[in-house]
C-alpha positions in Angstrom: 72.8 34.4 38.3 69.2 35.4 38.5 69.7 36.2 42.3 71.9 38.7 41.7 70.0 40.1 38.6 67.4 40.5 40.6 68.9 42.2 43.5 70.4 45.0 40.7 66.7 45.2 39.6 65.5 45.6 43.4 68.3 48.3 43.8 67.6 50.3 40.9 63.8 50.4 41.8 65.2 51.7 45.1 67.2 54.2 43.8 64.5 55.5 41.7 62.1 55.6 44.9 64.6 57.3 47.1 65.7 59.5 44.3 61.8 60.8 43.9 61.2 60.9 47.7 64.7 63.1 48.0 63.4 65.2 45.2 59.6 65.9 46.5 60.3 65.8 50.1 64.1 66.5 50.8 65.5 65.0 54.1 62.1 65.2 55.9 61.3 61.2 55.4 64.9 60.3 54.7 68.2 60.1 56.5 71.2 62.1 55.0 72.7 58.2 55.3 70.1 56.5 52.8 72.6 55.8 50.0 75.2 54.4 52.1 72.2 52.2 53.9 71.0 51.2 50.2 74.7 50.2 49.3 75.0 48.4 52.5 72.2 46.3 52.3 72.8 45.5 48.5 76.2 44.4 49.5 75.4 42.1 52.8 72.5 40.4 50.5 74.7 39.6 47.8 77.6 38.5 50.1 75.2 36.3 52.1 73.7 34.9 49.0 77.1 34.0 48.2 78.2 32.5 51.3 74.9 30.6 51.3 75.3 29.3 47.7 79.3 28.5 48.8 78.0 26.3 51.7 75.2 24.5 49.6 77.7 23.5 47.1 80.1 21.9 49.4 77.5 20.5 52.1 73.7 20.4 50.4 72.7 18.5 53.5 72.9 21.0 55.8 71.7 24.0 53.5 69.3 25.4 56.6 72.7 25.6 58.9 74.2 27.8 55.9 71.1 29.9 55.3 70.3 30.6 59.2 74.1 31.8 59.7 74.2 33.8 57.0 70.9 35.3 58.4 72.3 35.5 61.6 75.2 37.4 60.3 73.2 39.7 58.7 71.4 40.7 62.0 74.7 40.8 64.0 76.0 43.3 61.6 72.9 45.2 61.3 72.6 45.5 64.9 76.5 47.0 64.9 75.8 49.5 62.4 72.8 50.9 64.0 75.1 51.2 67.5 77.6 52.6 66.2 75.4 55.1 64.5 73.7 55.8 67.9 77.0 55.7 69.9 78.6 58.2 67.9 75.7 60.4 66.3 73.3 62.4 68.6 71.1 63.9 66.1 68.4 61.9 63.7 68.9 58.7 65.7 65.1 57.5 65.1 65.0 59.0 61.4 68.2 56.7 60.6 67.0 53.8 63.0 63.4 53.4 60.7 65.4 54.2 57.4 67.6 51.6 58.3 64.9 49.1 59.1 62.6 49.9 56.3 65.6 48.7 54.4 66.4 45.9 56.3 62.6 44.6 55.7 62.7 45.1 52.1 65.8 42.9 51.9 64.8 40.2 53.8 61.6 39.8 52.0 63.9 39.9 48.7 65.9 37.3 50.0 63.0 34.9 51.5 61.0 35.4 48.4 64.1 34.0 46.3 64.7 31.5 48.4 61.1 30.2 48.1 61.2 30.9 44.4 64.0 28.7 44.3 63.0 25.9 46.8 59.2 25.8 45.3 60.5 23.5 42.3 62.0 21.0 44.9 59.3 20.8 47.0 57.4 20.1 44.4 59.5 17.1 43.4 59.2 15.5 47.1 55.1 15.3 47.1 
């Protein structure tokens, strides 16, 4: 449950930062769809964590397979979202892509940090 609590905290912090940036800069730094991107990443991060945990509970020997499959799912889905936006919208493509990848890297970093925090006690026990 700590993962989902930390995910909610990260989302709340990002909401505050995005709200402040929108208040002070308008849409010069942030794309109009930034809130949809944030919802997308909160959902996809929670969903991939859930799938990884489900796989780990059923087959703990192959944790890395489930984790890398969830990362591959996230990458393919993200490329699909960017591809759809670039295909259907002509204005603000670069703006959208920069905002999207900023959130992508933030949430990927969060997921890696959470994974390392969970694995650290197990790695210490093996030495």
